[in-house]
N, C-alpha and C positions, 0 to 999 in steps of 0.2 A: 504494500500500500504506500502511496505517495501522498503527502499532505504539505501544505504551505501555510506559514504564518507570516503575514506581512504587517503585523501590528506595530513593530518597531520601525520608526522612520529611518533608522541608521542602516539597517540591513534587512534582507529577506532570509527567512529560515525555511529550508526544505527538509522534511523528515521522511526517510525511507525505512520501512519496517517489513519484516517477513521476507517472502520471496516476491520479487517484482515480475510481473507478466506484461505482455504487450498492452493489454487493455488498461493497465494502471496508469498509462501515460495519456490516454485519450482526453478526459476532462481536465486533468492536471495541467497539461501544456497550455490549454486555452486560458486558464486562470493565471498562469505564470506570465504568459505573453501580455495579458491585460495589465498586470501589475508592473511589469517592466516598462510598458508604454506609458503608464501613469507616472513613473519615477523619472523617466528620460535619462538616457545614458547608462553606462555600466554601474552596477551597484554591488556592494559587498554581499556575499552569500555565506550563511552558516549551513552547512550540509550535515545534518544529524543522522548518523548511521547506527546509532545505538538500537539494537534489536533487528538490524538488517541482516538477512541470512543469504542473500544472493539473488540471482535472476534465473528465470526459465531461459531456454535457448532463445525464444522469440523476444523475451524481455531484455536480454543482453543486446540483441540487435537494435531494439527500440531505444535503449539507453545510449548506444553509440550514435544513433541518428540525433537524439536529443542533444548530446554533447557537441556535435558538429553544428547544429542549428544555433546553439547558444554559446558558441566559442568566444564571442566578444561581449556577452551580456553582463559579465561580472567583473568587478575591479579587483576583488580578492576573494578567495574561497578558503574558508576554515572548515576542515573536515573533522567532525567530532565522532569518535568511534569507541567501541568497547571490545573489539577483537583485533588480534594481531594482523589479520589479513586486511582490515580496514586501513591500516597504515600502508600496506603494500599497494592497494588500489588507489590511494592518494597519489603515490609516486607514478603509477601507471597512467593516471589521468592528466598529469602535467602537460603532455604534448597536445591534448585536446583543447586546452583553454589558453587564452592569452593572459589570464589573470594569474597572479601568484597563488599557489596552493600550499597549505601547511596542515599537518595532522595534529590533533589535540585529543587528549583523553579526559579533559575536564571542561565544562561549559564556561567557567569564568575566564580561563586562559584563552579559549577560542574567541570569546567576545572582545576581550582586551586587544587581541591581535587585529581583529577586524576593524576596530575603532581607532587604531593607532595611526 
């Protein structure tokens, strides 16, 4: 499941939980596009992967399409995770985005880096 919290004016928070499938991106992308258009320009992103377990094969393909579409949408990406492989996918994701990406294991550290 993908969800977005845009209540903080300083950054957008995207939360990924469980196993992501192709359909998880359908309504989510529309809402994100609207929020990005409202904010104008690249914005900081907190990508919360706590509880994220991976993708189905189709979900991984859809995620890669999402990454390419939003290559320039974010100014910084703080990845918050609770599994060792979450750190690995942070580094694997660096070539897909123009933004600086960094892994964090605690929310306060991630937020502090995004707002620096």
